[in-house]
C-alpha positions as CSV (number, residue, x, y, z in Angstrom):
1,M,178.0,86.8,185.5
2,N,176.7,89.0,182.5
3,T,173.3,91.5,182.6
4,K,171.9,88.7,180.7
5,N,172.1,86.1,183.1
6,K,171.2,88.6,185.8
7,T,167.7,89.7,183.9
8,R,167.1,86.6,182.8
9,P,167.5,83.2,185.2
10,A,169.1,80.1,184.0
11,A,166.1,77.5,182.5
12,S,166.4,75.5,185.7
13,G,163.8,78.3,187.0
14,P,163.5,80.6,184.7
15,A,161.0,83.9,186.1
16,R,158.0,85.0,184.3
17,P,158.7,88.9,182.9
18,E,154.7,89.5,185.0
19,D,156.2,88.2,188.2
20,K,158.6,91.6,188.8
21,R,158.3,93.2,191.6
22,L,158.9,97.2,191.5
23,S,159.6,99.6,194.4
24,I,156.4,100.6,196.7
25,G,156.3,104.1,195.2
26,S,157.4,103.0,191.1
27,T,154.4,100.7,191.6
28,F,151.3,103.1,193.1
29,A,152.7,105.4,190.8
30,Y,152.3,102.9,187.6
31,G,149.1,101.7,189.4
32,F,147.4,104.7,189.2
33,Q,148.3,105.7,185.6
34,H,146.1,102.5,185.4
35,V,143.4,103.3,187.1
36,L,143.9,107.2,185.4
37,T,143.8,105.0,181.8
38,M,140.5,103.5,182.6
39,Y,138.7,105.7,185.0
40,G,136.2,107.2,182.5
41,G,135.7,103.2,181.0
42,I,134.6,101.8,184.0
43,I,132.4,105.4,185.3
44,A,130.4,105.4,181.7
45,P,128.6,102.1,181.7
46,P,126.7,103.1,185.7
47,L,126.4,106.4,184.7
48,I,124.3,105.0,181.5
49,I,122.9,102.5,183.0
50,G,121.5,104.6,186.4
51,A,120.4,107.3,183.6
52,A,118.2,104.7,181.6
53,A,116.6,103.9,185.5
54,G,116.0,107.3,185.8
55,M,118.2,107.6,189.3
56,S,119.1,110.3,190.9
57,S,122.6,111.5,191.2
58,Q,123.0,110.5,194.1
59,D,122.2,106.9,193.3
60,I,124.3,107.0,190.1
61,G,127.5,108.4,192.5
62,L,126.6,105.2,194.5
63,L,126.4,103.0,191.4
64,I,129.6,104.7,190.5
65,A,131.0,103.8,193.8
66,A,130.1,100.3,193.5
67,C,131.9,99.6,190.3
68,L,135.4,101.3,191.4
69,F,135.1,98.8,195.0
70,V,134.1,95.6,192.6
71,G,136.5,96.6,190.0
72,G,139.7,97.0,192.0
73,L,138.2,93.4,194.3
74,A,138.4,92.1,190.5
75,T,141.7,93.1,189.6
76,I,143.2,92.1,192.6
77,L,141.5,87.9,192.0
78,Q,142.9,88.4,188.3
79,T,146.4,89.6,188.7
80,V,147.0,88.0,192.1
81,G,145.5,84.7,191.8
82,I,144.0,81.9,193.5
83,P,144.0,78.2,193.0
84,F,142.1,78.3,189.7
85,F,140.9,82.0,189.6
86,G,143.2,84.3,188.2
87,S,145.5,84.7,185.1
88,Q,148.2,86.5,187.4
89,L,148.6,88.8,184.1
90,P,148.6,92.5,184.3
91,L,145.5,92.8,183.4
92,V,142.7,95.8,185.4
93,Q,138.9,94.9,185.7
94,G,135.8,96.7,185.0
95,V,132.4,96.6,184.4
96,S,132.0,95.6,180.1
97,F,130.7,98.1,178.1
98,A,129.3,94.2,176.0
99,G,126.5,94.5,178.2
100,V,125.3,98.3,178.3
101,S,123.0,98.2,175.6
102,T,121.2,95.0,177.0
103,M,121.3,96.2,180.6
104,V,119.5,99.4,179.4
105,A,117.2,97.2,177.1
106,I,116.4,94.8,179.8
107,V,115.8,98.0,182.1
108,N,113.3,100.4,179.8
109,G,111.5,96.6,179.3
110,G,109.8,97.0,182.6
111,G,112.5,94.7,184.8
112,G,113.8,97.7,186.3
113,I,117.5,97.8,187.9
114,Q,116.4,94.5,190.0
115,A,116.1,92.4,187.1
116,V,119.9,93.6,185.5
117,F,121.0,92.8,189.1
118,G,119.6,89.0,188.7
119,S,120.3,88.7,184.5
120,V,124.1,89.3,185.7
121,M,124.0,86.8,188.4
122,V,122.8,83.8,187.2
123,A,124.7,84.1,183.7
124,S,127.8,84.8,185.0
125,L,127.7,81.6,186.7
126,I,126.5,79.6,183.9
127,G,129.3,81.4,182.2
128,L,131.7,79.9,184.8
129,V,130.2,76.8,184.4
130,I,131.4,76.4,180.7
131,T,134.6,78.4,181.1
132,P,136.6,75.3,180.5
133,L,135.4,75.0,176.7
134,F,136.9,78.4,176.2
135,S,139.7,78.0,177.8
136,K,140.6,75.0,175.2
137,I,140.3,76.8,172.4
138,I,144.0,78.1,172.3
139,K,145.3,76.0,169.5
140,F,142.7,78.2,167.4
141,F,144.4,80.8,168.4
142,P,148.1,81.3,166.2
143,P,149.6,84.9,165.6
144,V,147.3,84.8,162.7
145,V,144.5,85.2,164.9
146,T,146.1,87.4,168.1
147,G,146.9,89.6,165.9
148,T,143.8,90.4,164.1
149,V,142.0,90.4,167.2
150,I,144.6,92.7,168.8
151,T,144.5,95.4,166.2
152,T,140.8,95.5,166.1
153,I,140.6,95.8,169.8
154,G,142.6,99.0,169.3
155,L,141.4,99.9,166.0
156,T,137.7,99.8,167.3
157,L,138.5,101.7,170.7
158,M,139.6,104.7,168.5
159,P,136.3,106.1,168.3
160,V,136.1,105.9,172.3
161,A,139.7,108.4,172.3
162,A,138.3,110.7,169.5
163,N,135.0,111.2,171.1
164,W,136.9,112.2,175.1
165,A,139.1,114.4,172.8
166,M,135.6,116.3,171.8
167,G,134.6,116.4,175.2
168,G,132.5,113.0,175.8
169,N,129.5,114.5,176.2
170,S,127.8,115.4,172.7
171,A,124.6,117.1,173.9
172,A,126.9,119.8,175.1
173,P,127.5,122.9,173.3
174,N,131.0,122.7,173.6
175,Y,131.5,119.7,172.4
176,G,133.9,118.8,169.5
177,S,135.3,123.1,170.1
178,M,138.7,124.2,169.1
179,A,139.4,124.3,172.7
180,N,138.8,120.2,173.8
181,I,140.6,118.7,170.7
182,G,143.2,121.5,171.2
183,L,143.9,120.4,174.9
184,A,143.2,116.9,174.1
185,A,145.9,118.1,170.6
186,A,148.4,119.2,173.9
187,T,148.2,116.6,176.0
188,M,149.0,114.0,173.6
189,G,152.2,115.8,172.1
190,I,153.1,116.3,176.5
191,V,152.7,112.0,176.5
192,L,155.0,112.0,173.0
193,L,157.3,114.8,174.4
194,L,158.1,113.2,177.8
195,S,158.5,109.8,175.8
196,K,161.3,110.9,173.8
197,V,163.1,111.5,177.3
198,G,166.7,110.1,178.5
199,N,165.3,109.4,181.4
200,A,163.9,106.1,181.8
201,A,161.2,106.6,185.1
202,I,160.2,109.8,182.9
203,S,159.5,108.1,179.9
204,R,156.7,105.4,181.6
205,L,155.5,107.5,183.3
206,S,154.9,109.4,180.0
207,I,150.5,109.1,180.3
208,L,150.8,109.8,183.7
209,L,152.7,113.0,183.8
210,A,151.2,114.0,180.4
211,M,147.5,114.1,181.9
212,V,148.8,116.0,185.0
213,I,150.3,118.8,182.8
214,G,146.8,119.0,180.9
215,T,144.9,119.0,184.0
216,V,146.8,122.1,185.1
217,I,146.4,123.7,181.6
218,A,142.7,123.1,181.9
219,L,142.7,124.4,185.2
220,A,144.5,127.6,183.7
221,A,142.3,127.3,180.9
222,G,139.2,127.4,182.7
223,M,138.3,124.5,181.4
224,A,138.5,122.0,184.6
225,D,136.3,122.3,187.4
226,F,137.1,120.8,190.5
227,S,134.1,122.8,193.0
228,K,132.6,119.5,193.6
229,V,135.3,117.3,194.5
230,G,134.0,118.5,198.5
231,Q,129.9,117.6,198.1
232,G,129.2,114.5,199.6
233,P,130.5,112.0,201.7
234,V,134.0,111.1,202.5
235,V,133.9,107.8,203.1
236,A,131.2,105.4,202.0
237,F,130.9,100.9,201.8
238,P,128.7,99.9,199.0
239,T,125.5,98.4,201.0
240,P,125.0,95.3,199.4
241,F,121.6,95.0,197.6
242,A,121.4,99.0,198.5
243,F,118.5,99.0,195.8
244,G,116.3,95.9,196.5
245,A,117.0,92.4,196.3
246,P,117.1,91.5,192.7
247,T,114.9,89.7,190.7
248,F,114.9,86.7,187.5
249,E,113.3,86.8,184.9
250,I,114.2,84.0,181.8
251,A,113.9,87.0,178.8
252,S,116.7,88.7,180.7
253,I,119.0,86.0,181.6
254,V,119.4,84.4,178.0
255,S,120.1,87.9,177.1
256,M,122.7,88.4,179.5
257,L,123.9,85.0,178.8
258,I,124.6,86.1,175.2
259,V,127.0,89.0,176.9
260,I,128.6,86.6,178.6
261,L,129.7,84.9,176.0
262,V,130.7,88.1,174.2
263,T,132.9,88.8,177.7
264,L,134.5,85.5,177.5
265,T,135.6,86.1,173.6
266,E,137.1,88.9,174.4
267,T,138.5,88.2,177.8
268,S,139.7,85.5,175.6
269,A,141.7,88.0,173.1
270,D,142.5,90.2,176.3
271,I,144.9,87.6,178.0
272,I,146.4,86.2,174.9
273,A,146.6,89.6,173.5
274,V,148.5,90.7,176.8
275,G,150.6,87.6,176.5
276,E,151.7,88.4,173.4
277,I,153.2,91.9,174.7
278,V,154.3,90.6,177.8
279,E,156.5,87.8,176.3
280,T,155.1,85.6,178.4
281,K,153.1,81.6,178.3
282,V,149.6,81.4,177.7
283,D,148.4,78.2,177.6
284,S,144.1,77.5,177.9
285,R,145.0,76.4,181.6
286,R,145.7,80.6,182.3
287,I,142.9,81.1,179.9
288,G,140.9,79.1,181.9
289,N,141.7,80.3,185.4
290,G,141.8,84.1,184.2
291,L,138.1,83.6,182.3
292,R,136.7,82.4,185.7
293,A,137.8,84.9,188.0
294,D,136.4,87.0,185.3
295,M,132.6,85.4,186.0
296,L,133.2,85.3,189.6
297,S,133.8,88.4,190.2
298,S,130.6,88.8,187.9
299,A,128.6,86.4,189.5
300,I,129.4,88.3,193.1
301,S,129.1,92.2,192.0
302,P,125.3,92.9,191.8
303,I,125.6,91.9,195.5
304,F,127.8,95.5,195.7
305,N,125.5,96.4,192.9
306,S,127.6,96.2,190.1
307,F,127.4,94.4,187.1
308,T,129.4,92.6,184.4
309,Q,133.7,92.3,185.1
310,S,136.1,92.0,182.0
311,A,139.1,92.7,181.0
312,F,140.1,96.6,179.8
313,A,141.7,96.5,176.9
314,Q,143.0,100.1,176.7
315,N,145.3,98.9,179.8
316,V,146.6,96.6,177.4
317,G,147.6,99.9,175.2
318,L,149.0,100.7,178.5
319,V,151.5,97.8,179.4
320,A,152.7,98.5,175.7
321,I,153.7,101.3,176.0
322,T,155.2,101.8,178.8
323,G,156.7,98.8,179.2
324,I,156.5,97.6,182.6
325,K,155.1,94.2,182.4
326,S,154.7,93.7,186.3
327,R,151.2,92.4,187.3
328,F,151.8,93.4,191.0
329,V,151.4,97.3,188.8
330,V,147.8,96.3,188.1
331,S,146.9,94.6,191.4
332,A,148.3,98.2,193.3
333,G,146.5,99.6,190.7
334,G,143.3,97.8,192.0
335,F,144.0,98.4,195.2
336,I,143.6,101.9,194.6
337,L,140.7,100.9,192.6
338,V,139.2,100.2,196.2
339,V,140.3,102.9,197.8
340,L,138.3,105.0,195.6
341,G,135.1,103.3,195.8
342,L,135.1,103.3,199.8
343,L,136.0,107.2,199.4
344,P,134.1,108.6,196.6
345,V,135.8,112.3,197.4
346,L,139.0,110.6,196.0
347,G,136.9,109.2,193.6
348,R,135.7,112.9,192.5
349,V,139.1,114.2,192.3
350,V,139.7,111.9,189.6
351,A,136.9,112.4,187.9
352,A,137.1,116.1,188.1
353,V,139.7,115.2,184.8
354,P,138.8,116.8,182.3
355,T,137.5,114.1,179.6
356,P,139.6,115.8,176.2
357,V,142.6,115.7,178.6
358,L,142.3,111.7,178.7
359,G,141.2,111.8,174.8
360,G,144.8,113.1,174.1
361,A,146.0,110.4,175.5
362,G,144.3,108.1,174.4
363,V,144.8,108.7,171.0
364,V,148.7,106.8,172.3
365,L,147.8,104.5,174.2
366,F,144.9,102.6,172.0
367,G,146.9,102.9,169.0
368,T,150.0,101.3,170.6
369,V,147.3,98.1,170.7
370,A,146.7,98.2,167.2
371,A,150.4,98.1,166.6
372,S,151.1,95.5,168.9
373,G,148.9,93.4,167.2
374,I,150.3,94.3,163.9
375,R,153.6,93.5,165.0
376,T,152.4,90.5,165.9
377,L,150.9,89.8,162.5
378,S,154.7,90.7,161.3
379,K,155.7,87.4,161.9
380,V,153.0,85.4,160.1
381,E,153.9,84.0,156.8
382,Y,151.6,84.8,154.0
383,R,153.1,82.8,151.0
384,N,151.2,80.3,149.4
385,N,147.5,80.3,152.2
386,M,145.0,82.2,153.1
387,N,146.5,84.2,155.5
388,L,145.8,87.1,153.7
389,I,142.4,87.2,153.8
390,I,141.9,85.8,157.3
391,V,143.0,89.3,157.8
392,A,141.4,91.1,155.3
393,A,138.0,89.6,156.3
394,S,138.1,89.7,159.8
395,I,139.5,93.0,160.2
396,G,136.6,94.1,157.7
397,F,134.2,92.5,159.5
398,G,135.0,93.7,162.7
399,M,135.4,97.7,161.4
400,I,131.4,97.0,160.4
401,P,129.8,98.3,164.2
402,I,132.2,101.3,164.1
403,A,132.2,102.3,161.1
404,A,128.3,102.2,161.0
405,P,127.2,102.0,164.4
406,K,123.3,101.3,163.2
407,F,124.7,98.4,160.6
408,Y,122.7,95.9,162.8
409,D,119.8,97.2,164.1
410,Q,117.4,95.5,162.1
411,F,119.0,92.0,163.0
412,P,117.7,89.6,165.9
413,S,118.5,91.0,169.1
414,W,121.0,87.9,170.3
415,F,123.0,88.7,166.2
416,S,123.6,92.4,167.5
417,T,124.8,92.3,170.8
418,I,127.1,89.5,169.7
419,F,128.6,91.5,166.2
420,H,127.7,95.1,167.8
421,S,131.1,94.6,168.9
422,G,133.4,94.8,166.9
423,I,136.4,93.1,168.9
424,S,134.2,89.7,168.5
425,S,132.8,90.1,165.3
426,A,136.8,89.9,164.6
427,A,137.8,87.4,167.0
428,I,135.1,85.0,165.9
429,M,135.7,85.5,161.8
430,A,139.2,85.3,162.9
431,I,138.7,81.9,164.4
432,L,136.2,80.4,161.7
433,L,138.2,81.5,158.9
434,N,141.8,79.9,160.4
435,V,139.4,77.0,161.1
436,L,138.2,76.7,157.2
437,F,141.1,77.5,155.6
438,N,144.1,76.2,158.1
439,H,142.5,73.1,159.6
440,L,140.4,71.9,157.6
441,K,142.6,71.9,155.2
442,A,140.7,69.2,152.1
443,G,140.6,70.9,149.0
444,N,143.3,73.8,149.6
445,S,146.1,74.4,146.8
446,D,148.7,76.3,146.5
447,N,146.9,78.9,144.6
448,Q,143.8,79.1,145.9
449,S,142.7,82.6,145.0
450,V,143.5,85.9,144.3
451,F,144.3,87.3,147.6
452,V,147.3,84.1,148.3
453,A,150.2,86.3,148.9
454,G,153.3,84.8,146.5
455,T,156.8,86.0,145.6
456,G,155.2,88.0,142.6
457,R,157.6,86.8,140.1
458,V,158.0,83.1,139.7
459,V,161.1,80.5,137.6
460,S,160.1,77.1,136.2
461,E,162.0,74.1,137.1
462,A,163.0,74.4,133.2
463,D,165.1,77.9,134.3
464,I,166.8,76.5,137.2
465,A,168.1,72.8,135.5
466,C,170.0,74.9,133.0
467,L,172.0,76.5,135.3
468,A,175.5,75.6,136.3
469,H,177.5,74.9,139.5
470,G,178.7,78.3,139.8
471,D,176.8,80.4,138.3
472,R,175.6,84.0,139.8
473,F,174.2,87.1,138.4
474,E,175.6,90.2,139.3
475,N,174.5,94.0,137.9
476,G,172.0,91.7,136.1
477,K,174.0,90.0,134.5
478,L,174.6,85.9,134.5
479,I,178.6,85.1,135.2
480,D,179.6,81.1,135.0
481,A,181.8,79.7,137.6
482,E,184.6,81.1,135.2
483,G,183.6,85.0,135.3
484,K,182.1,85.1,132.0
485,E,178.8,86.1,130.6
486,V,176.1,83.3,130.0
487,P,174.4,85.3,127.0
488,L,170.7,85.1,127.7
489,K,168.0,84.1,124.7
490,S,165.0,86.7,124.5
491,S,161.4,85.4,124.5
492,I,161.3,88.4,122.4
493,S,163.5,87.4,119.9
494,T,162.4,83.5,120.8
495,N,159.0,84.0,119.4
496,A,160.1,86.2,116.1
497,V,162.1,83.6,115.2
498,E,159.7,80.5,115.6
499,H,156.8,82.8,113.7
């Protein structure tokens, strides 16, 4: 049996790439790499929401631990899966950024953190009911749509990496300092150097190793502080409804329902994106299972003092750059998140990793997501159709809130909530334009607009009819079957004769 047959079983029982199992050590090492990659993202929402609610540092710490705990459970559900719940793909789950501004608005509107929890529960349950509608949209996600969305995911994450590289806190005096950016650049350089190493294990762990080395460099330079690691409890189980029973306000629920629609759109895109990277089949049933896991986790999370759950796009990039497609690696990452949620002391160790280190690794990770989308777009046919304008308009539309974050500030709040996300903007535009130009074909032609990409050269049927069997071009000359040159009539001389 050859090597190919060993790695790719016979058609009677093909193994999915995501079902591959690694050794225990490798599984948890790669899983920990996933945790480090998304750690900054998963703790940011509770920090922002807790600060808006006027919570003490101890209460905010409780929120962070809860988000780690619930994110870990949601990740395990998504990757391992049970009947009807879980896509069984390497997707890391965590608190979605999509709802942060809405939750802050609910808090500032007087509802408090209890109204946030109540609106998340009700809106997520509604989302759970409507997931069958979203799982049927797979036919509207051809490569021209998926490639556009994946590219946009990578591009919209770049400001996050840049902010991390500058220090993460714009109010800090050293924000954007040469020291911070230099540390990020050093981390990025280490990622690239380790990726070039001939050893496959080192190359695949380049992100994790670069973060460790970057942190050591930061310690030596006095840019890392682990003094607070020993402060606080070592073990703490999230107390159900630690901040009181949830309250239910109609306006808050409606606002959060819009967030849930955005989350469903983004998660659908992430499921399809990781399916492209893993090179596995993603159908409507699998999307539905993934969305149901998202919504179930979101509905339960307020019980343990957490918020809406969604797939983390940055970890999709990690799957692409490492080539580790096993969902069990991400399950191990979910287990680590649960442990971090139960052992705040370990969470404080991870939190001590300097933000610029995360930024340096993030540039490569998020760029890889965009590159994966470009690779998908390279499979798209652009001749004599409107696919080029679909890609151009969708990516451009998705970049608006990234280039101008206040662009939608004067729009209705529901509109701003949806389109403030570049990923959602690009996904919605790509889907609508694909339907308009590729499904509703009434009025289509071979030359629909100046944006139609053609060959750039046109040969008339009359010219082709003049060619004889055996004619060929050599060095710019037309040669017949007998090897004799066929003279070409100049269009200039022809016009001169006619005039």
